C-alpha positions, 0 to 999 in steps of 0.5 A, spaced: 138 697 130 145 694 132 150 699 131 152 698 139 153 691 137 161 689 137 163 682 134 170 680 134 172 679 127 176 673 126 184 674 125 187 673 118 188 666 117 196 664 119 201 663 114 202 657 109 209 653 108 213 652 102 216 645 101 221 644 096 221 637 092 226 634 088 222 634 082 221 641 079 214 640 077 211 637 083 214 643 087 211 648 082 204 645 083 205 644 091 207 652 091 201 653 087 197 650 092 200 653 098 200 660 095 192 659 094 191 657 101 195 664 103 191 668 099 184 665 102 183 661 095 181 655 099 177 652 093 183 653 088 187 650 093 183 643 094 183 642 087 190 643 086 192 638 092 186 633 089 190 633 082 196 632 086 193 626 090 190 623 083 197 623 080 201 621 086 197 618 092 203 619 097 202 620 104 205 628 103 200 629 098 194 627 102 197 631 108 197 637 104 190 636 102 187 635 109 191 641 112 187 645 107 181 643 110 184 645 117 186 652 114 180 655 112 176 660 116 171 654 119 175 648 119 172 641 116 175 636 121 171 630 118 174 632 111 181 633 114 181 627 118 179 623 112 185 625 108 190 624 114 187 617 115 188 616 107 195 619 108 197 614 114 194 608 109 199 610 104 205 610 109 203 608 116 210 612 119 208 619 116 209 624 121 206 629 117 199 625 117 200 623 125 201 631 126 194 632 122 190 627 126 193 630 132 191 637 130 184 635 129 184 633 136 187 640 138 182 644 134 176 640 137 179 643 144 182 636 146 189 639 149 192 633 150 194 633 143 199 638 145 203 633 148 201 628 142 204 633 137 211 634 142 211 626 142 211 625 134 216 630 133 221 627 138 219 620 135 221 624 128 228 625 132 227 632 129 231 630 123 226 634 118 225 641 118 218 640 115 215 636 120 218 641 125 215 646 122 208 643 121 208 641 128 209 649 130 204 651 125 199 646 128 200 649 135 199 656 133 193 654 129 187 655 134 188 661 138 184 658 144 188 651 144 195 653 142 202 652 145 206 658 143 212 656 147 213 649 144 211 652 137 217 657 138 222 652 140 220 647 134 221 653 129 227 655 131 230 648 130 227 648 123 230 655 122 237 652 124 236 646 119 234 650 113 239 655 114 244 652 109 239 652 103 236 658 106 230 659 111 223 660 107 219 666 109 214 662 112 218 659 117 218 667 120 211 668 118 209 662 123 214 664 128 211 671 128 204 668 129 207 664 135 210 670 138 203 674 137 200 668 141 205 669 147 203 676 147 210 678 145 208 683 139 216 686 139 218 679 138 213 678 133 214 684 129 222 682 129 220 675 126 215 679 120 221 683 119 226 677 117 220 674 113 220 681 109 226 680 104 225 673 103 218 673 101 216 672 094 209 676 096 211 681 100 203 683 101 203 677 105 208 680 110 205 687 110 198 684 112 200 680 118 204 686 120 197 690 119 193 685 124 199 685 129 198 693 129 191 692 130 191 687 135 196 692 139 191 698 138 196 702 133 191 704 128 195 709 124 201 704 123 196 698 121 193 702 116 200 704 113 201 696 113 195 695 109 196 700 104 203 697 103 200 690 102 195 693 097 201 697 094 205 691 092 199 686 090 192 689 089 189 682 088 191 679 095 185 678 098 187 678 106 189 685 105 182 687 104 179 683 110 184 686 114 182 693 111 175 691 112 176 690 120 180 697 120 174 700 117 169 696 121 173 698 127 171 706 125 164 704 123 165 706 116 160 701 114 160 703 106 168 703 106 168 696 109 162 694 104 167 696 099 173 692 102 168 686 103 166 686 095 174 687 094 175 681 098 170 677 095 173 679 088 180 676 090 178 670 094 174 665 091 167 661 091 169 656 096 163 656 101 167 656 107 170 663 105 163 665 103 161 664 110 167 668 113 164 674 108 157 673 111 160 673 118 164 680 116 158 683 113 154 681 119 160 685 123 159 691 119 152 691 120 150 690 113 145 685 115 142 685 108 149 682 104 150 678 110 143 674 109 144 674 101 151 671 102 149 666 107 142 664 103 147 663 097 151 658 101 147 655 106 145 648 103 153 647 101 155 647 108 155 642 113 158 646 118 152 647 124 156 654 124 151 656 119 145 656 124 149 660 129 150 666 124 143 665 122 141 666 129 145 672 129 142 675 123 135 674 126 137 677 133 139 683 129 132 683 125 129 683 132 126 676 130 127 673 137 123 666 135 127 665 129 133 666 132 132 661 138 130 656 133 136 657 129 141 657 136 137 651 138 139 647 132 146 650 132 147 647 139 144 641 138 148 639 132 155 642 134 160 639 138 160 641 145 167 644 145 165 649 140 159 652 144 162 658 146 160 663 152 158 668 147 153 663 144 150 662 151 150 670 152 146 670 145 141 665 148 140 670 154 139 676 149 134 672 145 131 670 151 130 677 154 127 679 147 122 673 147 120 675 155 119 682 152 112 680 149 111 674 153 104 675 156 104 668 160 107 671 167 110 664 169 114 664 162 116 671 162 119 670 169 123 663 166 125 667 160 128 673 164 131 668 169 134 664 163 137 671 160 140 673 166 143 666 167 146 666 160 149 673 160 152 672 166 156 666 163 158 670 157 160 676 162 164 671 167 168 669 161 170 676 160 167 675 153 166 681 149 163 679 142 157 683 144 156 689 149 152 685 153 149 690 158 148 695 152 144 690 148 140 688 154 138 695 155 137 696 147 132 690 147 128 694 153 128 701 151 130 701 143 138 702 141 141 708 137 142 706 130 145 709 124 139 709 120 135 713 125 141 718 126 141 719 118 133 720 119 134 725 124 135 733 124 142 735 121 145 742 119 150 744 114 155 744 120 154 736 121 154 734 114 161 738 114 164 735 120 161 728 118 166 728 112 172 731 116 171 725 120 170 720 114 177 723 112 180 722 118 178 717 123 183 719 129 180 726 128 178 727 136 177 734 135 172 733 129 168 727 133 167 732 139 164 737 135 160 733 131 157 729 137 156 736 140 152 739 134 148 732 134 146 734 141 145 741 139 139 739 134 137 734 139 139 728 134 140 723 140 141 717 135 147 721 132 150 723 138 150 717 142 153 713 136 159 719 135 160 719 143 161 711 142 166 713 136 170 718 141 170 713 147 173 707 142 178 712 139 180 714 147 177 709 151 180 712 157 177 719 156 171 719 161 167 725 159 165 721 152 161 716 157 158 722 161 155 725 154 153 718 151 149 717 158 146 724 157 144 722 150 141 716 151 137 719 157 135 724 152 133 719 147 129 715 153 133 709 154 134 710 161 137 703 162 143 704 157 144 711 160 145 708 167 150 703 164 154 709 160 154 714 167 157 708 171 162 707 166 164 715 166 164 714 174 169 708 173 173 711 168 174 718 172 182 718 174 183 720 181 187 726 179 181 728 175 176 728 180 176 736 182 175 737 174 169 733 174 166 734 180 160 737 177 159 732 172 160 726 177 155 729 182 150 729 176 152 722 174 151 719 181 144 723 181 142 720 175 143 713 176 140 714 183 134 717 180 133 711 175 134 706 181 130 709 186 124 704 185 128 698 182 134 698 187 133 703 193 139 701 197 143 703 191 139 709 190 141 712 197 148 710 196 149 714 190 145 720 192 149 720 198 155 720 193 152 726 189 151 730 195 158 729 198 161 732 191 156 738 191 152 739 197 148 745 194 145 740 188 138 741 189 135 735 185 140 731 189 137 734 196 130 733 194 131 726 192 135 724 198 129 727 202 124 723 198 128 716 199 130 717 206 123 718 209 
C-alpha cells in the first residue's frame, strides 16, 4: 500500500574519537569502547565504559559513558546527563563533562548551547586537543542544531595540536562531517581522503564517503564506496546500513531486507540500535519485520519515539484509530522540541484516513480541516518525510503497491525486464521498457511504480510524470493522477515545449476535466491552456463549451 511513501533514512552515525592515555591497558580499553561506538555496537560500548568507571571513576570515564548515550541512534538524554553530572562531581572543572551537558541542551533544541560550548573551549584556553575535538563533535552531532563553521575552526586547531604525535584519523572524519553540514562536499571528501591512510579500519572511512556520495545523489560512486567498505571489513555494521539506504532508494525491498539482516548480525542487541533497525525496515516498506523488531524491544525502551514508529506502522496498515492513539501518546510524552513538522503531517494524514469513514457530518468536517491544516504545516516546512499530496490521494483513491503489481498481469518480457532492472538500477532504458510493458498489459500498479523509479532516477525528465499520471488515471485514482500531471506540466523545460505540445495539451485537459466540479476556475484556466497548445483538440473544445456556458 505504501510504495509511494518515502521516509528519510537517518544518516550514518558520525565518527568516534581515539584518545591516548599514558597507561597502555586503559588506552586499549578506551579504544575498544570507541571502536564499538563506531561499529554501532552501543550495548558493548556501554558495558566497556561502565567497567572503566567501576575500575576508575574519573571525570573522563564518566564523560565517555555519557557520550555513548548521545551517539546512539536515538539519544538518551537522561542517562547521558546522569553520567556527565557524576563526572563533574568527580572533577568540578572537567571541560569534557561541561561540553557533555551543553551537548544535551543542544540535542534538545536549545541553540544557546552553541555559545556555551564556545565559552567552555575559551575557558580551557584551547590547550587540550581532546577538548577541542569533543566541542567540534558536539557541534556536528545534531544536524538541525549544528554549528559547522565553529566545529571546523576547533578541528583545525585540534589537528594543529596533534601534528607532533600524529593526527588521529577521527579528527579528519569529524572535519569531513562538519564540511558536510556546511554543504561543502568537496572539502568533506578531502577530509575523508586524509583520514583514509590513517584509519585502522578503512571501512569506517569508505562508509562515510558512500553516504556523502548518496547525499550528493551520486549513486554509482556511493555503491563503489560501500563495496570497498565491505571489501576491507565484511563485519562493519554501518556499511550494511548504508547499503540498505542505497537499496531502499531503488525500491529493492528484498535486497534491503538482507542488508538489514546483515546490519543486525554485525551491530548488537542494544534496544536503541534495534529501534533504528525497526525504523529502517519500515522505510523499506517491510512492515512485518518492522513490527516484529519493535514488539521485541517496545518495553525495553523509555523513549516515546517508540509510539511514533508504532503510529507509522498502524498508518501503513490503514489502522487510523490505532495510529491516532499512538501519535497522541508520543506528542503527550515527548519534549515539545522533538515534535517535527513531519509528525504534524502524519497527524494530518491520520485525520484524513479517519474522515473517510466518519459518518457524523460535523466530525467529518473537523477531521478534514485538521488534515488540511496539519499537512500544510509539513509542506510549509518543506518536509519530505512523506509525499504528502500523493499520500492524501492514496487515502482517497487507493495507492499502487508492489504486492498488487505482483498480482497483476505479466508477460515473459516483463519478467525479463524486471531482472535487468534488478541487476542495474540505473538502466533507464530497461525501466522505460518495463513501465511501457506494464501499461501494454494494463498492470497499472506495476506501471505507476516503475514510472516512479524512472522519475527518481531522472527527476528532470518530464515524460515520466506524464506517464505516471496516465497510469494513475487508468487505475481510477484521479487525485494522484492530477498531482502527477501537474508535476509533468511544471517539469517541462521551455526549450522542450514544442516537443511536448501534444502531451501538455492532454495534461492540461485532464487536470481541467478532473477539476470541473470541484474547482471550476482552475478547470476554465487549464482547458484554455490546453486549447492554446492545440486548438483542434476536440475533447478540450467540448469541455471548454460545457464549462463556459
